[in-house]
Legacy VTK file of the C-alpha trace (Angstrom):
# vtk DataFile Version 3.0
C-alpha trace
ASCII
DATASET POLYDATA
POINTS 178 float
18.119 13.386 26.292
14.645 13.840 24.961
11.053 12.854 24.927
8.830 13.752 21.981
5.287 12.420 21.703
2.651 12.745 19.004
-1.019 11.808 19.143
-2.970 11.885 15.887
-6.753 12.036 15.935
-7.756 10.910 12.415
-9.513 13.642 10.472
-8.979 16.171 13.304
-5.209 16.725 13.454
-2.551 15.988 16.042
-1.086 17.074 19.354
2.706 17.054 19.596
4.947 17.599 22.604
8.634 17.725 23.456
10.666 18.487 26.533
13.405 21.109 26.715
16.171 19.162 28.460
19.604 18.786 26.871
22.041 16.445 28.630
25.767 16.177 27.939
26.314 12.584 26.826
29.822 12.379 28.296
29.064 13.723 31.772
25.280 13.265 32.040
25.127 16.884 33.221
22.050 18.933 32.350
23.097 21.632 29.903
19.690 23.219 29.321
16.066 22.791 30.314
14.609 25.203 27.765
15.723 24.065 24.302
13.185 24.014 21.478
13.189 20.585 19.820
10.626 21.162 17.111
10.380 23.132 13.882
7.191 24.177 12.107
7.699 23.681 8.369
4.583 25.078 6.716
1.830 22.517 7.439
4.303 20.088 9.032
5.664 19.906 12.570
8.997 18.096 12.905
10.321 17.042 16.321
13.918 15.987 16.839
15.703 13.654 19.276
19.289 12.479 19.452
22.269 14.509 18.336
21.217 17.906 17.070
23.401 17.675 13.999
23.352 19.249 10.572
19.771 18.136 9.857
18.250 19.996 12.802
20.349 23.102 12.244
19.441 23.182 8.542
15.676 22.953 9.006
15.713 25.273 12.042
17.678 27.952 10.151
15.486 27.778 7.061
12.308 25.730 7.636
11.055 24.035 4.480
7.554 25.054 3.380
6.259 21.499 2.973
6.779 17.916 4.043
8.540 17.156 0.750
11.072 19.881 1.644
11.566 18.240 5.030
12.129 14.881 3.306
14.696 16.449 0.973
16.618 17.891 3.931
16.541 14.497 5.647
17.744 12.723 2.509
20.713 15.143 2.308
21.754 14.240 5.849
21.384 10.456 5.910
24.618 10.214 7.947
23.069 12.320 10.748
21.994 10.186 13.740
19.078 12.477 14.524
15.728 10.770 15.162
12.710 12.630 13.884
8.956 12.435 14.264
6.645 14.523 12.100
2.984 15.263 11.556
1.887 16.584 8.154
-1.486 18.338 8.125
-1.924 18.006 4.352
-1.893 14.209 4.462
-3.052 13.850 8.110
-0.176 11.417 8.692
2.439 10.767 11.352
5.946 9.881 10.215
8.570 8.182 12.378
11.840 8.627 10.543
10.771 7.545 7.034
7.895 5.270 8.073
4.245 6.305 7.739
2.505 5.256 10.940
-0.939 3.707 11.037
-1.182 3.946 14.829
-2.367 7.197 16.399
0.551 7.566 18.851
4.299 7.735 18.424
7.330 8.814 20.377
11.078 9.270 20.119
13.849 9.854 22.606
15.011 8.295 25.858
11.759 9.013 27.690
9.441 7.767 24.965
8.888 4.257 26.415
7.405 5.845 29.556
5.297 8.333 27.581
4.029 5.722 25.132
3.213 3.359 27.986
1.161 6.086 29.641
-0.666 6.872 26.377
-1.436 3.181 25.828
-2.955 2.959 29.329
-5.244 5.980 28.808
-8.560 5.791 26.932
-8.403 6.377 23.176
-8.665 10.100 22.425
-11.436 10.927 19.984
-10.851 14.697 19.951
-7.885 17.043 19.947
-8.889 18.200 23.437
-8.725 14.621 24.759
-5.412 14.023 22.933
-3.993 17.233 24.440
-4.938 16.099 27.935
-3.524 12.595 27.356
-0.220 13.909 25.974
0.074 16.352 28.900
-0.339 13.464 31.358
2.079 11.211 29.450
4.760 13.912 29.270
4.476 14.514 32.999
4.843 10.802 33.749
7.793 10.352 31.387
9.646 13.361 32.787
9.180 12.039 36.332
10.359 8.523 35.404
13.430 9.463 33.303
15.862 11.978 34.825
17.277 12.753 31.379
13.931 14.236 30.350
12.285 17.338 31.704
12.543 21.076 31.756
10.148 23.146 29.718
7.534 20.992 28.019
6.067 22.418 24.830
2.722 21.175 23.523
1.525 22.070 20.048
-1.850 21.529 18.476
-1.884 20.956 14.712
-5.536 20.890 13.658
-6.283 19.480 10.202
-7.775 22.888 9.396
-6.448 26.091 10.887
-3.053 27.222 12.140
-0.584 25.172 14.147
-0.462 26.669 17.601
1.368 26.396 20.851
-1.066 25.300 23.526
-4.483 23.657 23.729
-6.772 23.222 20.721
-9.171 26.056 21.539
-6.759 28.601 23.041
-7.553 32.134 21.916
-3.915 32.876 21.037
-0.787 30.913 20.365
1.815 31.818 22.986
4.903 30.795 21.041
5.499 31.429 17.349
6.060 28.366 15.188
LINES 1 179
178 0 1 2 3 4 5 6 7 8 9 10 11 12 13 14 15 16 17 18 19 20 21 22 23 24 25 26 27 28 29 30 31 32 33 34 35 36 37 38 39 40 41 42 43 44 45 46 47 48 49 50 51 52 53 54 55 56 57 58 59 60 61 62 63 64 65 66 67 68 69 70 71 72 73 74 75 76 77 78 79 80 81 82 83 84 85 86 87 88 89 90 91 92 93 94 95 96 97 98 99 100 101 102 103 104 105 106 107 108 109 110 111 112 113 114 115 116 117 118 119 120 121 122 123 124 125 126 127 128 129 130 131 132 133 134 135 136 137 138 139 140 141 142 143 144 145 146 147 148 149 150 151 152 153 154 155 156 157 158 159 160 161 162 163 164 165 166 167 168 169 170 171 172 173 174 175 176 177
């Protein structure tokens, strides 16, 4: 199971997070706590929940260079039951499946109701630093409340200008390559 959250700060960029837990649907056994559930596709970060089918494997093996490339890959795999959430730096927009979101927060996966509830209860973030802190708190709450979520939590900062990086907005170095 999964939790992926995104918090967009208009004009600044977005903070995105996903857990690393993979659970076997038939047995509910934890298979992994360290899977990577996002792909950086040029200026776009795509996070995946659900069955990691052909769509995820295609974009992970050869990440598209733009959001339009991501959309093309998604259109090719309409039969895939993968949920996806994306932030595109070029347009400063969040996408939930094929819907452009006007709200600053979004989530997918089994733990997303807990994470979104936590984000709704916190003050509105007006900076990437505040969004990073809020998403960190929300991920922690969601992973505690839903046993299918957890493991390694990865937080990415996607500033409107500058590189997408793993970690907080003003970290000197990105610890994990995109």
